[in-house]
N, C-alpha and C positions, 0 to 999 in steps of 0.2 A: 192230284198231281200224278204224273207218271212215275214209274219206278226209277227211271233215269234221273228225273228231277229230284226225287228224294235222295238219291245217291249224291248228286251234286250238292244239295243242301247239307247233307251230313259231312261231306268232304270240306265244304267251306267252313262249317262249324268247327271241324277238327283243326283246320288251318288257323282260324282265329284263336282257338284254345292253345295251340302250339305256339302261336305268335307271342303269347304272353311271356314265354320263356326267353325269346329273343329280346323283347323289350327289357326284361329284368337283367339279362346278361349285359346288354349295351349300357344300361344305366349304371350297373355295378362297375363296368370297365371305365366309364366316364368319371365316376367318383372315386375309383381306386379302392373300393370296399364293397362288400355285399350289401345291396339295398333292394327293397321291394317298392317300386314306384306305384303311384295311384293307378296309372294306366294298366298295370298288371291285374289289378282287381276288376277294372272295367272290362278288360279283355276276357278275364276268367268268367265274369258274369255273362257276357254276350256269347262267348263260345260254349260255355257250359249250358246255357239256356237252349242254344241251337241243338246241341247234342242231346239234351233232355227231350226236346220235341222229336228229334230223329229216333231216339230210343223208344218213345211212345209209339211212333209209327211202326217200328220194328217189333213192338211188343216184347221187349227184352227187359225183364224185371231187374236183372243185375245191373245193367247199364242205367236204367231209370233210377234205381236207388243211389248209385254212385253220383250221378249228375244232379239228382234232386237234392241230396244232402249238401253237395258242394255249393249249390246256389245260395243256401242259407249262410254258409260260411263267408262267401264273397260279399253278400249284402251286409253282414255284420261287420266285416272289416271296413267296408265303405262308410258305414254308420260311425264306427269308432274314429276313422280318419276325419270325418266331418265334425264330430264332437271336439276333437283335438284342435282342429283349425279354428273353430269358434272360440275355444278357450284361449288359444294363443292370440287371436285378434283382440279379445277383451283385455288380456294382459298388456298387449302393445298399446292399446288405446288408453288404458289406465296409467301406463308408464309415461306416455306423452302428456296426459292431463296433469300428472303430478308436477310437471315443470311449469304449469300455469299459475298465476297468482291465486291464492287461497286453495291450491291443490286441484283446481279445475273440477269439472263434473265427474262423478263416478259412473263408469260404464258397467251395466249389469245386463246379462242376457237372461231372458225368462227361462225357467226350468233348468238353470245351471247351478253350479256350486256357488258358494258365497263369493262376493267380489274379491279379486286378487290383490287389490291395493290395500295396504295397511292403513289404518286410521291414524293419522298423526301428522 
């Protein structure tokens, strides 16, 4: 790629990375409290990854370290969100099943914590 193409790539990455704050701000205004929506983490991952690639092109170790470490944090937050959504889905399914005759089937997700429905 030409030098100009790399600069455009880096600027787009920076705009995506900055856009996460706009998404967070608008979500917070909409809910009337400070929140961090899932889109924030996806934009962080995309923008941060683009900036990491750009920093590798620029051979900037400070920038590489910062963006590289951030990538792990964004991925971990997305993993935690996914785990929480699965846990809530199981809890909701078990709550619905408890209204069925005989308590309904118990929903269990592999590799998760014990079922959330109490025996009884």
